[in-house]
Structures are given as structure tokens and as C-alpha cells.
N, C-alpha and C positions, 0 to 999 in steps of 0.2 A: 540541436538540443543538447545541452550539457546536463547529464544526469548525475553529476557528482554531488556529494553531500547527503543531506537528509531529505528524502522524498517521503511524503506521508500518504498512505493508502486510505483515502478519506472514507470514514464511515457515513452511512446514510441514516439520519435520525427518522424514526417513525413515531406516530402517535399510537395510542392503544388500539384505535380502530384500523391500524395498518396504513393510514395515509401519511404522506410526506409531512414531517414536522419542519416547516419552513423556518420559523424563528430559531429553532434549535440548530438547524443546519447553518444559518448565518452566524450564530453564536460560536459554533465549533470552528468555522472558517476564520473568524476574527481571532479566536484563541490561537490558531496556528500562525496567522499573520503576525500577531503581536510577539510571538516567540521565534519569529524569523526562520521558519523552515525554508528549505531551498526550493522546493516545488511540491505541487499536489498531484495526486493521481486519483481522478474521479472515475466512478463506474467500474471499479475493479471488484475483486473477490470480497474485500472488506466492505465495499459499498453495496453488496447484495444486488448488483446490476441484473443478474439473471432472473430475479423475481419482479422486476419492474417492467412496465409497458414502455413502448417507445415514447409515448406522450409524457410519462413520468420521468424518463431519462432526460428528455429535452428540458423539462421544467427544472430538474435538478441542475443541469448545466447552465441554464439561465441564471439561477441564483449564484452558482459558483463564480461565474464570470462577472456578475454584478458586484460581488464582494471583492474579488481578487483584482479586477481591473488590470493594470499593467504592473502590479506589485511583484508578481512572481510567475514563473511558467506553470502551465497546467498540461498534464498528459491525460488523455481520455482512454479508458478501456473500451476496446472494440474486438471482441472475440466470440467464439462459439463453434458450432459444428456445421455451419452452412457457409461455405467460403464466399459464395456470390452475395449472400445477404450481408455478410460482414463488410464486403467492399462497398455495398450501397450505403450502409450506415456510416462508414468512414467518410464518404463523399457528403452525406447529409450533415454530419457534425461539422465538417470543415467549411461548409457553406454558411453556417450560422454562428460559429464560435472561433475566436482567435487562439486555438490550441496550438501547442508546439509539436506534439507527437502523439502516436497511438501506442497503447500497450495491448498486445494481442496474444492471448493464451492459446496453447496448443488445442486443436479440436478434440473435444472429449466425446465419449459415447461411440462415435464412429470407429475409433481406434485405427487410424490410418497407418500404413507402413511408413518407413523412413522416407521413401521416395514420395509417398503421398503428402507427408509433412513438408517436404521441399516444394512440391508443386503448389500446395496451399499457400505458403508464404510468398512464393514467387509471384503467384497471381495477385496477392494483395499488394506486394511491393510495386508491381507494375501499374497499379491503379490508385494507390493511396495518394491523396494530396499532401500528406505529411510523412515524415520518417516514422518508422515502426520499431518498437522495442519488443523483441520476442519474450515470451513468458513461459518458462518451463516449471511446472509444479505437478509432477507425476503423482504425488500422494493424493491429490484432488482429482485429477483428470483421468488417471489410469494410463496416460500416454507420456512416454519419455522422449524428449527431443535429444537425439544423439549428438554428441559433440561434433562429429563429422558433418552432420547436416547444418549445425549452427555455423561452422567454419565456411562451408560452401555458400551459405546465404550471405554471410558477412563479406566474402570475397566477390560474389557475383552481383551484389547490390550495395556497393559502397555509397554512403551518404543517404541511403534510403532505409536499409536495415541497419540500425545504428547501435544496437546493444541487446543484451540479454538480461532479463530479470531472472536470476537463478535461485529457484526455491527447490532444487533437487536434493538439498541437504548433503551433497557430496562435494566436499572441498578438494578431494584428490582429483576428481574430474575437473573442478574449477582450475586447479593448478595446471592441468594439462591444456585446458582451453587457453588460459592466460599466456602460456608459452607460445601459442600459435596464432592468436587472433591478429588480424591486420591492424595497422595503426589507425586510431580513431574509433575503433569498435569498443564499446564500454560494457564491462561486466558489473552488474548491480546485484547486491545481495537481496534476496527475497525473504530473508529470515532474520528476525531481530537477534536471536541468540547467537547466530553465526556471523552477524554483520561485522563486528570489530575484527575477528580473525580474518575474515575475507578481505576487508579493506587493508589490513596490514600485509596481506598477501598480494594485493594489486587491484582489487575491485575499487570502483570509484565512489561507492556509497551504498545506501540501502533504501529500499522502499518499505517503510516501517508501518507496523500496526500499532505498537505501543506509542509511537510518535503522536497519535491522535490525542492521547491523554497527557503525556509528559514530554512535549516537544523540546522544552528547554534542556532537560537532562539527556534526551536522545541526541540532540544537536551537539551537546558537549562531548558525548561519547564518540560520535561520528567524526567530529573535528579532531579530537585527540588521536583517533586511529589514523586519520589522514595525515596528521602531523608526525606520526610515529611515536607518540608519547605513550609508551607501554605502561608506565606507572599510573597515569590517569585512566587509561583503558581498563586496567585490572581493577582499580578501585570502583569505577562506575559500573562496570559489568557485573561485579559481584553484588552490588547493591540493587541493580535493576533486574538481575536474573530471575528472582522469584516472581516478579510481575510479568516478565516476558513469558514465563511458563504458565502462569495462571491465565493469561490471555487465551491460551489454547486448551485449557483443561476441559472445557465443554464445547470446544470448537470456535472457529472464527466466522463471523464477528460476534457471536454470543458473548465471548469473554470481554472483548474490548468495549462492547456496549454496556456491559455490567460495570466495568471500571469507570467509563465516562459518566454513567449514572451516579456513581459514588462521588464523582467530582462536580456534580450538578451542571454538567455541560449538556447532556441529552437524557432522554428517558431510555430504559433498557430494551424497548420493544424490538423484536425481530419479526421477519415474515416466515410463515410456515414454508418448508418443513422445519425451520430452525425455531427453537424455543428461547425465551429470555434466560438470562443467567439465574441459576438457583440461588436461594438465600444463603446456602452454604458457601457458594463461590463468592457471593457478594461480601460475606463476612470475612473470608480469607483475603479479599482485596482490601478491606478496611484495615485488617491487621498488617498487611504488607505495606500499605501506605503510611501507617503510623510509624512502622519501623524505618521506612525510607525517610520520613520527615525528621526523625531523630538524627539522621546523618546529613541531610541537605535541607536548606530552607525551601519550602514549597509555597512561595508567596502567591502563586497563581491558583492554588488549590484550596477549596473549602469543602471539607468532608461534611456530608449531611449529619453524621453522628457527632460532629465536633463544633458545629456552628450554632448560633442563635437562629431560631426560625424567623422568617420574614413576616410582615404584617399579614400578607396574603395567606400565609400558611397557618396562622394562629386561628 
């Protein structure tokens, strides 16, 4: 699985009653396909996988693969704090869907030791039908995946543990990892704000949150970074930075769902304990989009506040 370029951490649209909004999910996926993202990541943090039942996750994947077909690769999130259950879910997903890899977050709540983390991922690597991308996001899990453990796993399971989604926010640590990783192991940014600097440093791409809403501009930013075009990177990053920050002002995926609602792609509903974006945040998104639209043509975007209502809405 080539994880280079723009991967998008797919948001899961819900209706007001909390059920899966299937038409909105299809609309969002088609939006991403039309804008030529490089791959999708389903059932991740942004997808609120932890609040969904197994039946719901299966249904979501059915829709994802119906829409995607063979147009682009799909990575499926499979993580948690029960190692044996994760291995079972990996086998189940692989039996039913043509996915390319799994994204597996560090076990949270249990707070394993470094050796426990190694044993956890070794167990999964020995049983997973597909390659695994490690996912280190200590700000959410309370567990940090030490670079030494990442390196051991990369060296002990070549071709099976193929990369790291790095959301540690520590590029110094990333530089140290990059200098030691074996050939073929991929470092992927897990943070939109740091994506371009990380790619310029040697990361292969980003798994993006903002990419749900503005895939065309995030794709341009990532491609410019991969090509080493610092001028384009500086220009795009400066324009996108306000939206990147706003996406996390009230947490993820609350923010991105509020932004997607402003773009008429999905409704803003989240599942408890998360709440939908506040009207104040929605207003800030509208202002930021208007400012962005003054710099770049946003043909794919129709702001609710700037368009004519449809017949159904009148």
C-alpha cells in the first residue's frame, strides 16, 4: 500500500436522530473522488468509529466500497484497547471488503508499557490479512508510541507493518525516526497544520481532516510539498491555516462536520459525547471560507449563506 499523497480521514455523516446518513455519505465520497484524493481512511477518529456498532461499521464500509470501487485505495481503521478483538475485526473486514491496509491506533485507557505496545502490534501483525499502519496520537489516547518501538516493529515485520501515521506533533522526533527507518517504511503526517513541513522533511503525505471539505486545495498543498515547491507551499498554507485551526477549535470531528455543513455536503450532527459545532464556530467558518474564496476559486463550494435556496427549501 502506497500511502503517499493526500489521504482523507473520512467523516461519518449522521442524521439528527443519530442514524447513519447514507445519502450524505455517498455525496461526501463522490466529492472526494471528483477531487482526486489519493486514498481514503474509513472508520478512523474523524469517522467516529468508536461510537458505532459493528453492524453500523459494516454498513458504512459497504457504502464506501460501493462508491469507491477500484477508483482508489481504502485503509480501514481497526484499533482499540482489546488486542484479540481487534485481530478478529481485521479478519472480518478482510473477508468482506477489498481494503488495502489497516490503520491501528495505540491501545488507549489500558496504558500499556512500551513492551506491551510492541507485543500488541506484533500480535496483530502476525494475524492481520493486510498490512498495518501504526497510529500514534498521544493527545487523544494518553499513550505515546516510542520511536524505538516503532523502529523495532518496522524492522521485525517488514511488509506487514508498513508505516506510521504520526500525530505526535513532534517533528524533531519525526526527524530522528526518518533518519533510522528501514527502506519502504512510510511516515505519514497525522496533522494538517504540520503536513507540509513534515513532507518537506521526508514524510510521504498526510491523512487529512480538512481534506474532507477542501480536497482540491489540500491536494495542491500536498503535491507542492512533495515536489519541493516551497513558494506554493507557503502561499497555500497561509491561506488554509485558519481553517485548519478552526477544524479543531471545538474538537474533531465536531469542527470538520460544522465546516462540511457550511458547504452543504453533510449535516453537522455528531454522536454523544461530542456535540455539533456551535453557531459561533459556524460563523467563523463562513468568514474564513469567504476570505479563502477571495484568493482561490472555490467552484466546488456553495455556502448556504451565499446561494439561492432550492425549491425544496423554499
